[in-house]
C-alpha positions as CSV (number, residue, x, y, z in Angstrom):
1,X,121.4,129.8,-13.5
2,X,121.7,133.6,-13.2
3,X,118.0,133.9,-14.1
4,X,117.0,131.2,-11.5
5,X,119.0,132.8,-8.8
6,X,117.6,136.2,-9.4
7,X,114.1,134.6,-9.5
8,X,114.7,133.0,-6.1
9,X,116.0,136.4,-4.5
10,X,112.8,138.0,-5.8
11,X,110.7,135.2,-4.3
12,X,112.3,135.5,-1.0
13,X,111.5,139.2,-0.7
14,X,107.8,138.7,-1.8
15,X,107.4,135.7,0.5
16,X,108.5,137.8,3.5
17,X,106.1,140.6,2.4
18,X,103.4,138.2,2.0
19,X,103.5,137.0,5.6
20,X,102.7,140.4,6.8
21,X,99.5,140.3,4.6
22,X,98.2,137.0,5.9
23,X,98.8,137.5,9.6
24,X,96.1,139.8,10.3
25,X,95.5,140.6,13.9
26,X,92.1,139.7,15.6
27,X,91.2,143.4,15.7
28,X,91.1,143.4,11.8
29,X,88.2,140.8,11.9
30,X,84.8,142.1,11.2
31,X,81.9,140.2,12.8
32,X,81.5,136.7,14.1
33,X,79.8,133.6,12.7
34,X,76.6,132.6,14.5
35,X,77.5,129.4,16.5
36,X,75.4,126.3,16.1
37,X,76.1,122.8,17.4
38,X,78.8,121.2,15.1
39,X,78.3,117.7,13.7
40,X,79.3,115.0,16.1
41,X,82.5,113.4,15.0
42,X,81.2,110.1,15.9
43,X,78.5,110.7,13.3
44,X,80.9,111.0,10.5
45,X,81.5,107.7,8.9
46,X,85.0,106.7,8.4
47,X,86.6,109.3,10.7
48,X,89.4,107.9,13.1
49,X,92.4,109.2,14.8
50,X,90.8,112.7,15.0
51,X,91.7,114.1,18.5
52,X,95.2,115.2,19.7
53,X,96.8,118.5,19.6
54,X,100.3,117.1,18.4
55,X,101.5,117.1,15.0
56,X,101.7,113.4,13.8
57,X,105.2,112.4,12.9
58,X,104.0,111.9,9.2
59,X,103.1,115.5,9.0
60,X,105.7,118.4,8.3
61,X,105.5,122.1,7.8
62,X,105.9,122.9,4.2
63,X,108.4,125.7,5.0
64,X,110.7,123.1,6.4
65,X,110.7,121.2,3.1
66,X,110.6,124.2,0.7
67,X,111.0,127.9,1.7
68,X,110.4,129.1,-1.7
69,X,106.7,128.2,-2.0
70,X,104.5,131.2,-1.2
71,X,102.0,130.6,1.5
72,X,98.8,132.8,1.5
73,X,96.7,130.9,3.9
74,X,93.2,132.4,3.4
75,X,91.4,130.5,6.2
76,X,93.6,132.2,8.8
77,X,92.4,135.6,7.6
78,X,88.8,136.9,7.0
79,X,89.2,137.0,3.2
80,X,87.4,133.7,2.6
81,X,83.7,132.6,1.8
82,X,82.9,132.6,5.5
83,X,84.2,136.0,6.1
84,X,86.0,135.5,9.4
85,X,89.1,133.4,10.4
86,X,88.3,129.7,10.4
87,X,88.3,127.6,13.4
88,X,91.4,125.6,13.9
89,X,93.8,127.9,12.1
90,X,96.0,129.4,14.8
91,X,98.9,130.2,12.4
92,X,99.1,131.0,8.8
93,X,101.1,127.9,8.1
94,X,100.8,125.0,5.4
95,X,101.0,121.6,7.0
96,X,101.2,118.5,4.9
97,X,102.0,114.8,5.1
98,X,105.7,114.5,4.3
99,X,105.2,112.6,1.0
100,X,102.8,115.4,-0.2
101,X,105.3,118.1,0.8
102,X,108.2,116.4,-0.9
103,X,106.3,116.0,-4.0
104,X,105.3,119.6,-4.0
105,X,108.9,120.5,-3.6
106,X,109.9,118.5,-6.7
107,X,107.0,120.3,-8.6
108,X,108.3,123.7,-7.4
109,X,111.9,123.0,-8.7
110,X,110.4,122.3,-12.1
111,X,108.1,125.6,-12.1
112,X,111.2,127.7,-10.8
113,X,113.3,126.7,-13.7
114,X,110.4,128.2,-15.9
115,X,110.1,131.4,-14.1
116,X,107.1,130.5,-11.8
117,X,106.5,129.7,-8.2
118,X,103.8,127.7,-6.6
119,X,101.4,129.5,-4.1
120,X,99.3,127.6,-1.6
121,X,95.9,128.9,-0.2
122,X,95.2,125.9,2.0
123,X,96.8,122.7,2.9
124,X,95.9,120.4,5.9
125,X,92.6,121.4,7.2
126,X,91.5,120.3,10.8
127,X,87.9,118.7,11.1
128,X,86.9,121.6,13.4
129,X,87.4,123.9,10.4
130,X,85.1,121.7,8.2
131,X,82.7,121.8,11.1
132,X,82.9,125.6,11.0
133,X,82.0,125.7,7.3
134,X,79.0,123.4,7.9
135,X,77.7,125.7,10.6
136,X,78.2,128.7,8.5
137,X,76.2,127.0,5.5
138,X,73.4,126.2,7.8
139,X,73.1,129.8,8.8
140,X,71.2,131.2,5.7
141,X,71.1,134.8,7.2
142,X,74.9,135.2,7.0
143,X,75.7,136.1,3.3
144,X,78.3,138.7,4.0
145,X,80.7,137.1,1.4
146,X,78.2,136.2,-1.3
147,X,79.0,138.9,-3.7
148,X,82.4,137.6,-4.2
149,X,82.5,134.0,-3.6
150,X,79.1,132.5,-4.6
151,X,77.1,135.4,-6.4
152,X,75.2,132.9,-8.7
153,X,74.5,130.2,-6.2
154,X,71.8,130.2,-3.5
155,X,73.3,129.6,-0.1
156,X,70.7,127.0,0.6
157,X,72.1,124.9,-2.4
158,X,75.6,124.8,-1.2
159,X,75.3,121.2,0.3
160,X,73.2,119.9,-2.7
161,X,75.7,121.3,-5.2
162,X,78.7,119.9,-3.4
163,X,80.4,123.1,-2.4
164,X,80.1,122.3,1.3
165,X,80.4,118.8,2.9
166,X,80.7,117.3,6.4
167,X,84.2,115.8,5.5
168,X,87.2,117.1,3.4
169,X,90.0,115.4,1.8
170,X,92.1,118.2,3.3
171,X,91.8,116.7,6.8
172,X,93.7,113.7,5.6
173,X,96.9,115.9,5.0
174,X,97.8,115.1,1.3
175,X,95.4,117.7,-0.3
176,X,96.1,121.3,-0.9
177,X,94.7,124.3,-2.8
178,X,97.4,125.9,-5.0
179,X,98.1,128.4,-7.8
180,X,101.0,129.6,-9.8
181,X,102.6,133.1,-9.6
182,X,105.1,134.5,-12.3
183,X,108.5,135.6,-10.9
184,X,109.5,138.0,-9.5
185,X,106.4,137.8,-7.3
186,X,104.7,140.8,-5.7
187,X,102.6,140.3,-2.6
188,X,98.8,140.3,-2.8
189,X,97.4,143.5,-1.2
190,X,95.6,142.9,2.2
191,X,91.8,142.5,2.3
192,X,90.1,145.0,4.4
193,X,86.9,143.7,6.0
194,X,83.9,145.4,4.9
195,X,85.3,146.6,1.6
196,X,83.2,146.3,-1.6
197,X,83.2,142.8,-3.0
198,X,83.6,141.8,-6.7
199,X,82.4,138.5,-8.4
200,X,85.1,135.8,-8.3
201,X,84.4,134.8,-11.9
202,X,84.5,138.4,-13.3
203,X,87.3,139.7,-15.6
204,X,90.6,139.7,-14.0
205,X,90.7,143.5,-13.6
206,X,87.4,143.5,-11.7
207,X,88.2,140.5,-9.3
208,X,90.0,140.9,-6.0
209,X,93.6,141.5,-6.9
210,X,95.8,138.4,-6.8
211,X,99.5,138.0,-7.7
212,X,98.8,134.7,-9.4
213,X,98.4,133.8,-13.1
214,X,94.9,134.5,-14.4
215,X,93.0,131.1,-13.9
216,X,89.6,132.5,-15.0
217,X,88.2,132.7,-11.5
218,X,89.6,133.5,-8.1
219,X,90.3,130.9,-5.4
220,X,87.3,129.2,-3.7
221,X,84.9,130.4,-6.4
222,X,81.6,128.6,-5.9
223,X,80.7,128.6,-9.6
224,X,81.0,126.1,-12.5
225,X,83.6,128.3,-14.2
226,X,85.9,127.0,-11.6
227,X,85.7,123.4,-13.1
228,X,89.2,122.9,-14.4
229,X,88.3,122.1,-17.9
230,X,85.1,124.1,-18.2
231,X,84.6,124.7,-22.1
232,X,84.0,128.4,-21.5
233,X,87.6,128.8,-20.2
234,X,90.0,129.2,-23.1
235,X,93.1,131.1,-24.3
236,X,95.6,132.3,-21.8
237,X,93.3,131.1,-18.7
238,X,93.1,127.6,-20.0
239,X,96.9,127.6,-20.7
240,X,97.6,128.7,-17.0
241,X,95.4,126.0,-15.6
242,X,97.0,123.3,-17.8
243,X,100.4,124.6,-16.9
244,X,99.5,124.1,-13.3
245,X,97.7,120.8,-13.8
246,X,100.5,119.2,-16.0
247,X,103.3,120.3,-13.7
248,X,101.6,118.9,-10.6
249,X,100.5,115.6,-12.2
250,X,104.1,115.0,-13.2
251,X,104.9,115.2,-9.5
252,X,102.2,112.6,-8.5
253,X,99.1,114.9,-7.7
254,X,95.6,114.4,-9.1
255,X,93.2,117.3,-9.7
256,X,89.6,117.6,-8.6
257,X,87.8,118.4,-11.8
258,X,85.4,120.7,-10.1
259,X,88.1,123.1,-8.7
260,X,91.1,124.1,-10.7
261,X,93.2,124.8,-7.5
262,X,92.6,121.5,-5.8
263,X,95.0,118.7,-5.6
264,X,95.8,115.5,-3.9
265,X,99.0,113.7,-3.8
266,X,98.5,109.9,-4.5
267,X,98.9,107.5,-2.9
268,X,97.7,109.2,0.2
269,X,99.5,108.7,3.4
270,X,96.1,108.6,5.3
271,X,93.5,107.5,2.8
272,X,90.9,106.8,5.5
273,X,91.9,109.1,8.4
274,X,90.5,112.6,9.1
275,X,92.5,114.6,11.7
276,X,91.5,117.4,13.9
277,X,94.8,118.9,15.4
278,X,95.0,122.6,14.9
279,X,97.3,124.4,12.5
280,X,99.8,125.9,15.0
């Protein structure tokens, strides 16, 4: 118990510091994405209950369920594969269906006892954010973040290779992008727009610094090395991926094999509904 209490105190300090990292002001953003008409929502098969600014009653803020899970909401900041804050992220906040949030809390309790904490990069994702990704992928001239997030993939192939799609399970509310951090946690340093980029699959010492365990690639790395059980991942990196995977699976989450960070709680509260209310 003394070890757990000390870990929680360290986590509280780190989480408070991290919020100052993710909440970058608009003045810190470099450049804008060329605007193109987004996909019409009526053209996306299977979408329903999209519109409306209010948080559905089945959704909760993760911080109201578990205050110890670190939130480093990348799409609120310019440090993502687009290079600017993404449409629909008005606050650096994790929203999830209540079932998913409670399951994540159960997993967190287990990890805390072992000296680790969960950290989320993305949770519920509004459809307008997915539309932003689609517009960006269609603009082949904008490759400002290629050197970090997709150095070995041609941008023209992002749709064919499955990295970008017109719909995302995140918009249903039970999917999240997550990693593990050893306690006591230190905050990840702020990204400075325009700084030199390093490949997301390079050695840990060469990648953008992240306070998480070494998973073999950075978050949102468009590369086959990000496949959870890629045979080229071994040793400590594989053990870290399996530590995350096994812990979340015991809580009811299912991993997407192509992304070590991507998990969905099953059964989903909204298996056929893609929402578009903003994160606020």
